[in-house]
C-alpha positions as CSV (number, residue, x, y, z in Angstrom):
1,M,-2.4,19.2,-17.9
2,N,-2.4,15.9,-16.1
3,K,-4.2,14.6,-13.0
4,A,-3.9,11.6,-10.6
5,V,-6.3,9.6,-8.6
6,I,-5.2,7.4,-5.7
7,L,-7.7,4.8,-4.4
8,V,-7.6,4.6,-0.7
9,G,-10.3,2.1,0.1
10,G,-12.1,2.4,3.5
11,P,-12.1,1.2,7.1
12,S,-13.8,-2.1,6.2
13,R,-10.8,-3.1,4.1
14,A,-7.3,-3.7,5.2
15,T,-8.3,-6.5,7.7
16,R,-5.0,-8.2,7.1
17,F,-3.3,-5.0,8.2
18,R,-4.6,-5.4,11.7
19,P,-3.7,-4.8,14.5
20,L,-1.9,-1.7,13.0
21,S,-5.0,-0.4,11.1
22,M,-7.0,-0.4,14.4
23,H,-5.0,2.7,15.3
24,L,-4.4,4.3,12.0
25,P,-5.8,3.9,8.4
26,Q,-3.5,1.8,6.3
27,P,-2.7,4.5,3.7
28,L,-1.3,6.7,6.5
29,F,0.8,4.0,8.2
30,P,4.5,5.1,8.0
31,V,7.0,3.0,5.9
32,G,10.4,4.5,5.1
33,G,9.7,7.3,7.6
34,K,6.6,8.5,5.8
35,P,3.0,7.5,5.3
36,I,2.5,4.8,2.6
37,I,0.5,7.2,0.4
38,W,3.1,10.0,0.8
39,H,5.6,8.0,-1.4
40,Q,3.0,7.9,-4.2
41,I,2.3,11.6,-3.9
42,K,6.0,12.4,-3.9
43,A,6.5,10.5,-7.1
44,L,3.4,12.0,-8.6
45,S,4.7,15.5,-7.8
46,A,7.7,14.9,-10.2
47,V,5.4,14.1,-13.2
48,K,5.4,16.8,-15.8
49,D,2.3,19.0,-16.0
50,L,0.5,17.2,-13.1
51,R,-1.7,19.7,-11.4
52,E,-4.0,17.9,-9.1
53,I,-4.1,14.7,-7.0
54,I,-7.5,13.3,-5.9
55,L,-8.0,10.7,-3.2
56,I,-11.2,8.5,-3.6
57,G,-12.4,6.2,-0.8
58,F,-15.1,5.7,1.8
59,F,-13.2,6.8,4.9
60,E,-14.8,9.7,6.7
61,D,-13.8,13.1,5.3
62,F,-11.8,14.1,8.3
63,V,-9.5,11.2,8.1
64,F,-7.1,12.6,5.5
65,R,-7.7,16.3,6.2
66,S,-4.6,17.1,8.2
67,F,-2.4,14.9,6.0
68,L,-3.6,16.6,2.8
69,D,-3.1,20.0,4.5
70,R,0.6,19.1,5.1
71,C,0.9,17.9,1.5
72,Q,-0.4,21.2,0.3
73,E,2.4,23.0,2.1
74,E,5.0,20.5,1.0
75,F,3.8,20.4,-2.7
76,P,2.3,23.9,-3.3
77,E,2.2,23.4,-7.1
78,I,-0.4,20.7,-6.8
79,A,-4.0,20.9,-5.7
80,F,-5.3,18.1,-3.3
81,K,-8.8,16.9,-2.8
82,Y,-10.5,13.9,-1.0
83,L,-13.7,12.6,-2.5
84,R,-15.8,10.2,-0.5
85,E,-17.9,7.4,-2.1
86,Y,-21.5,7.2,-0.8
87,S,-21.1,3.4,-0.8
88,Q,-18.6,0.8,-1.9
89,L,-18.7,1.2,-5.7
90,G,-16.0,-1.2,-6.6
91,T,-12.4,-0.6,-7.6
92,A,-13.4,1.6,-10.6
93,G,-16.8,2.7,-9.5
94,G,-15.6,5.7,-7.5
95,F,-13.4,6.8,-10.3
96,F,-16.3,6.7,-12.7
97,H,-18.7,8.3,-10.3
98,F,-16.5,11.3,-9.8
99,R,-15.7,11.7,-13.5
100,D,-17.1,15.2,-13.7
101,Q,-14.8,16.5,-10.9
102,I,-11.8,14.6,-12.2
103,M,-12.3,16.1,-15.7
104,R,-12.5,19.7,-14.4
105,G,-9.7,21.6,-16.3
106,N,-9.8,19.1,-19.1
107,P,-6.8,16.9,-18.2
108,K,-5.3,15.0,-21.0
109,N,-4.0,12.0,-18.9
110,I,-5.2,10.6,-15.6
111,F,-3.0,8.5,-13.4
112,M,-4.7,5.9,-11.2
113,L,-2.9,4.2,-8.4
114,Y,-3.8,1.8,-5.7
115,T,-2.6,2.9,-2.2
116,D,-1.5,-0.6,-0.9
117,I,1.8,-0.8,-2.9
118,C,5.4,0.0,-2.5
119,C,7.2,0.9,-5.7
120,S,10.1,2.9,-7.3
121,F,7.3,4.7,-9.3
122,P,8.9,5.4,-12.8
123,L,5.9,7.5,-13.6
124,N,7.5,9.9,-16.1
125,D,8.7,6.9,-18.1
126,L,5.3,5.4,-17.8
127,L,3.6,8.6,-19.2
128,S,6.1,8.8,-22.0
129,Q,5.4,5.4,-23.3
130,H,1.6,5.9,-22.9
131,E,1.8,9.1,-25.0
132,R,4.1,7.5,-27.6
133,H,1.7,4.5,-28.2
134,G,-1.5,6.5,-28.0
135,R,-3.7,3.8,-26.6
136,L,-6.6,4.4,-24.2
137,G,-4.8,3.2,-21.2
138,T,-1.3,1.8,-20.1
139,I,-0.8,-0.6,-17.3
140,M,2.5,-0.8,-15.4
141,V,3.6,-4.4,-15.0
142,T,6.4,-6.2,-13.2
143,K,7.9,-9.7,-13.6
144,V,7.0,-12.0,-10.8
145,E,7.9,-15.7,-9.9
146,R,5.9,-18.1,-12.1
147,S,4.9,-20.0,-9.0
148,S,3.2,-16.9,-7.4
149,A,1.7,-15.4,-10.6
150,R,-1.7,-16.7,-9.7
151,L,-1.9,-14.2,-6.8
152,Y,-1.9,-11.2,-9.1
153,G,-3.7,-9.8,-12.1
154,C,-1.7,-11.2,-15.1
155,V,-1.1,-9.5,-18.3
156,V,0.0,-11.2,-21.6
157,V,2.3,-8.7,-23.3
158,D,3.4,-8.3,-26.8
159,Y,6.9,-7.0,-26.3
160,E,7.4,-5.5,-29.8
161,T,4.3,-3.4,-29.8
162,K,3.9,-3.0,-26.0
163,L,0.4,-4.2,-26.3
164,A,-1.4,-5.8,-23.3
165,A,-3.0,-8.5,-25.4
166,H,-4.8,-10.3,-22.5
167,Y,-5.7,-9.6,-18.9
168,V,-6.8,-12.1,-16.3
169,E,-7.4,-11.3,-12.6
170,K,-5.8,-14.0,-10.4
171,P,-6.0,-16.9,-12.9
172,E,-6.4,-20.4,-11.7
173,T,-3.9,-21.6,-14.2
174,Y,-0.7,-20.1,-15.4
175,V,-1.2,-17.2,-17.9
176,S,1.8,-14.9,-17.6
177,D,4.6,-13.9,-15.2
178,M,3.8,-10.2,-15.9
179,A,1.7,-8.9,-13.0
180,S,-0.3,-5.7,-12.6
181,T,1.4,-3.3,-10.2
182,G,-1.7,-1.3,-9.5
183,V,-0.4,1.7,-11.4
184,F,-2.1,2.9,-14.5
185,V,-2.5,6.0,-16.8
186,F,-5.5,6.6,-19.0
187,H,-6.4,9.1,-21.6
188,Q,-9.4,11.3,-20.8
189,D,-11.6,9.3,-23.2
190,I,-11.5,6.5,-20.7
191,F,-14.7,7.8,-19.1
192,R,-16.6,7.5,-22.5
193,Y,-15.3,3.9,-22.6
194,M,-16.4,3.1,-19.1
195,A,-19.8,4.7,-19.8
196,Q,-20.3,2.2,-22.6
197,I,-19.4,-0.6,-20.2
198,M,-21.9,0.7,-17.6
199,D,-24.6,0.8,-20.3
200,R,-24.0,-2.7,-21.3
201,R,-24.1,-3.8,-17.7
202,A,-27.3,-1.9,-17.0
203,N,-28.9,-3.7,-20.0
204,E,-27.7,-7.0,-18.7
205,F,-29.0,-6.4,-15.2
206,E,-32.3,-5.3,-16.5
207,H,-32.6,-8.5,-18.6
208,Q,-31.6,-10.5,-15.5
209,R,-34.1,-8.7,-13.3
210,A,-36.8,-9.4,-15.8
211,N,-36.1,-13.1,-15.8
212,E,-35.9,-13.2,-11.9
213,R,-39.2,-11.3,-11.5
214,A,-40.8,-13.9,-13.8
215,Y,-39.8,-16.6,-11.2
216,G,-40.4,-14.3,-8.2
217,R,-36.7,-14.2,-7.1
218,S,-35.7,-10.5,-7.7
219,D,-34.3,-8.2,-5.0
220,D,-34.3,-4.8,-6.7
221,N,-32.1,-3.1,-4.0
222,D,-29.3,-5.6,-4.3
223,D,-29.6,-5.5,-8.1
224,A,-29.3,-1.7,-8.1
225,N,-26.3,-1.8,-5.9
226,D,-24.6,-4.4,-8.1
227,A,-25.4,-2.3,-11.3
228,N,-23.6,0.7,-9.8
229,R,-20.4,-1.2,-8.9
230,L,-17.6,-1.3,-11.5
231,R,-14.5,-3.4,-11.0
232,L,-11.3,-2.1,-12.7
233,E,-9.8,-5.5,-13.2
234,Q,-12.6,-7.7,-14.4
235,D,-14.9,-5.0,-16.0
236,V,-12.5,-2.4,-17.5
237,L,-8.9,-3.8,-17.9
238,R,-10.1,-7.2,-19.4
239,Q,-12.2,-5.3,-21.9
240,L,-9.5,-2.8,-22.8
241,A,-7.1,-5.7,-23.5
242,A,-9.7,-7.5,-25.6
243,D,-10.3,-4.3,-27.6
244,K,-6.5,-3.8,-28.1
245,K,-6.7,-0.5,-26.4
246,L,-4.3,-1.2,-23.5
247,S,-0.5,-0.9,-23.4
248,A,1.9,-2.5,-21.0
249,F,4.8,-0.8,-19.4
250,L,7.5,-2.8,-17.6
251,C,8.7,-1.5,-14.2
252,T,12.3,-2.7,-13.7
253,G,12.7,-1.1,-10.4
254,F,11.3,-2.4,-7.0
255,W,7.7,-3.2,-6.4
256,R,5.7,-5.2,-3.7
257,Q,2.2,-5.1,-2.2
258,I,1.5,-3.9,1.3
259,K,-1.4,-6.1,2.1
260,S,-0.7,-7.5,5.6
261,A,0.8,-5.7,8.6
262,A,4.0,-7.9,8.1
263,S,4.5,-6.5,4.6
264,A,5.2,-3.0,6.1
265,V,8.7,-4.2,7.2
266,P,10.1,-5.2,3.8
267,A,8.4,-2.1,2.2
268,N,10.1,0.1,4.9
269,A,13.5,-1.5,3.9
270,L,13.0,-0.8,0.2
271,Y,12.1,2.9,0.6
272,L,15.0,3.4,3.2
273,Q,17.5,1.7,0.8
274,K,16.2,4.0,-2.1
275,A,16.8,7.0,0.2
276,L,20.2,5.8,1.0
277,K,21.1,5.2,-2.7
278,E,19.9,8.8,-3.4
279,N,22.1,10.0,-0.6
280,T,19.3,12.0,1.1
281,S,19.8,13.9,4.3
282,F,16.5,12.4,5.5
283,L,18.4,9.3,6.9
284,A,20.5,9.3,10.1
285,A,24.2,9.7,9.4
286,P,26.9,7.8,11.2
287,N,28.3,9.7,14.2
288,P,31.4,8.9,16.1
289,E,29.6,9.9,19.3
290,G,26.9,7.3,18.6
291,P,24.6,5.5,18.3
292,E,26.1,3.1,15.8
293,I,24.2,3.3,12.6
294,V,24.3,0.3,10.2
295,G,22.9,0.8,6.7
296,A,19.7,2.7,6.0
297,V,18.2,4.1,9.1
298,Y,15.5,6.9,9.8
299,I,15.4,8.4,13.2
300,H,12.8,11.1,13.9
301,P,14.4,14.4,15.3
302,S,12.3,14.0,18.5
303,A,13.4,10.4,19.2
304,Q,16.1,9.8,21.9
305,V,18.6,7.0,21.0
306,H,21.3,6.2,23.5
307,P,24.9,6.4,22.1
308,T,25.6,2.8,22.9
309,A,22.6,1.5,20.9
310,R,23.2,-0.3,17.5
311,I,20.6,0.6,15.0
312,G,20.2,-0.9,11.5
313,P,20.0,-1.9,8.8
314,N,16.5,-1.0,7.6
315,V,15.1,0.6,10.7
316,S,12.6,3.5,11.2
317,I,12.4,5.1,14.6
318,H,9.5,7.5,14.9
319,A,8.5,10.6,17.1
320,R,9.3,10.7,20.8
321,A,10.6,7.1,20.8
322,I,13.2,6.3,23.6
323,V,15.9,3.7,22.9
324,G,18.0,2.9,25.8
325,P,21.6,1.7,26.4
326,G,22.8,-1.3,24.6
327,V,19.7,-1.8,22.6
328,R,19.8,-3.6,19.3
329,I,17.3,-2.9,16.5
330,N,17.4,-4.1,12.9
331,D,14.8,-4.5,10.1
332,S,12.1,-3.0,12.2
333,I,9.7,-0.1,12.6
334,V,9.5,1.6,15.9
335,L,6.4,3.8,16.2
336,D,5.6,6.9,18.2
337,N,6.2,7.0,21.9
338,V,7.7,3.5,22.1
339,H,10.2,3.0,25.0
340,I,12.8,0.3,24.5
341,K,14.8,-0.2,27.8
342,D,18.4,-1.2,28.4
343,N,19.9,-4.0,26.4
344,A,16.6,-5.1,24.8
345,A,16.5,-6.3,21.1
346,V,13.9,-5.6,18.3
347,L,14.5,-7.7,15.3
348,H,12.3,-8.1,12.1
349,S,9.4,-6.5,14.1
350,I,7.0,-3.6,14.5
351,A,6.7,-2.0,17.9
352,G,3.3,-0.4,18.1
353,W,2.5,3.2,19.4
354,D,3.1,3.7,23.1
355,S,4.4,0.2,23.7
356,R,7.2,-0.6,26.3
357,I,9.9,-3.2,26.0
358,G,11.6,-4.0,29.2
359,C,15.3,-4.5,30.1
360,W,16.8,-7.5,28.2
361,G,13.5,-8.0,26.5
362,R,13.5,-9.4,23.0
363,V,10.9,-8.9,20.3
364,E,11.9,-10.9,17.2
365,G,10.3,-12.1,13.9
366,S,11.6,-14.1,11.1
367,P,13.4,-12.5,8.1
368,V,11.2,-12.2,5.1
369,T,12.4,-14.5,2.3
370,S,9.3,-14.6,0.0
371,S,5.9,-13.0,-0.5
372,D,4.3,-15.9,1.3
373,D,6.0,-14.7,4.5
374,I,4.2,-11.4,4.4
375,D,0.9,-12.1,2.6
376,E,-0.3,-14.7,5.1
377,V,0.9,-14.2,8.7
378,T,-1.7,-16.7,10.1
379,H,-2.8,-20.0,8.8
380,A,-6.0,-21.8,10.3
381,G,-5.8,-19.3,13.1
382,V,-2.1,-20.1,13.9
383,K,0.7,-17.6,13.6
384,V,3.2,-18.6,11.0
385,N,6.9,-17.7,11.0
386,S,6.9,-14.1,9.9
387,I,7.4,-10.5,11.3
388,C,6.6,-10.0,15.0
389,I,3.9,-7.3,15.5
390,L,3.1,-5.4,18.7
391,G,-0.1,-3.5,18.6
392,E,-0.7,-0.1,20.3
393,D,0.2,0.1,24.0
394,V,1.8,-3.4,24.5
395,Q,3.9,-3.8,27.7
396,V,6.7,-6.4,27.4
397,K,8.1,-7.1,30.9
398,D,11.9,-7.3,31.6
399,E,13.6,-10.4,30.2
400,V,10.5,-11.6,28.2
401,F,11.0,-13.1,24.7
402,I,8.2,-12.5,22.2
403,R,8.9,-14.4,19.0
404,N,7.0,-14.6,15.7
405,S,3.7,-13.3,17.4
406,I,1.0,-10.9,16.8
407,V,-0.2,-9.0,19.9
408,L,-3.4,-7.0,19.9
409,P,-3.5,-3.6,21.6
410,H,-3.3,-2.9,25.4
411,K,-1.8,-6.2,26.4
412,D,0.8,-6.8,29.3
413,L,3.2,-9.7,28.5
414,A,4.9,-11.1,31.6
415,S,5.9,-14.5,30.1
416,N,7.5,-15.7,26.9
417,K,5.4,-16.1,23.8
418,H,6.2,-18.0,20.6
419,N,4.1,-18.2,17.4
420,E,1.0,-16.9,19.0
421,V,-1.8,-14.5,18.1
422,I,-2.4,-12.8,21.5
423,M,-5.9,-11.5,21.7
């Protein structure tokens, strides 16, 4: 059998995802009509012999309870579990800490995925290569622009042997244009390997503490916390590559990170386009009686969309939203209970829960053309040209134009705003 672990982080992370993460944890934010983490679970459900998916993070236990209950109903062949870290243990610390629970049932292979990614997830192909080459771990990589490679964990790949010969996390100088996607699969012996790393770290910390005590500078509590932290990238992957125990699998499908709130819009488009290509009934179908549907569009069954509205491409409209006559929406996410009144426009934007956009109102961002447009939506406290984001319960009055701005929850906007962060 095989298992999977998804690292979901915690409430102190995802600060770049605000103001959307102020209402809902980032892993549960909907892109492509489903929570971010659902797309990973859906892909994992198709992996051969995968029997359990474990979420590890430091959110409160109740945060994922109802979501996992729904997953249990949708994917009855798979067991689901959430394990909460007692403190922030690092990107691999929770994985290692819960090794006994992960190893129950003696799984042969263990997938590990970060939650803040959007991907085509060719997991069966990844598993096939991993088993074929027989190394301790396999990292899925994707080709990125040379100019932006420094933003990622970079892997030097031997293409003949599929060996990951070298790994560097966010290098200062160019190393490779092959970037880690945040998707991995490990043989069960990974925990023995990690235990050896932890033993070496413990010895190093003990030696360091002894030196610091000699000079009266030791803080045993901080040292103990540091000793229990384990970083996947710097501590594990780098050593695996150095020991020639890491393979690299090239993802030729789509991939991008979901770090900032603005990055949800292009991720939404990618998942909707995937659904359109697969000809799924999940998407809204064109209807002669309206509304006009252009390209890939998701409309929740409880949403009300006027027949004269024009929706798409790349639009998700969620539960109980109301879209009035003559409304135009493209490349946007409209969340629950949003009311968009007559002849308004929502373009390249996210309309937060319970928000209202008045008649002839306009909420417009800039199209995403590069990763820089979504990874940094402010610079020196100033909003840059990117997606326009309305937080929860934002009221945009009639004929008001909100452009390239971020609006925090519970704001009434009675005048035009351009390139502002509205607190």
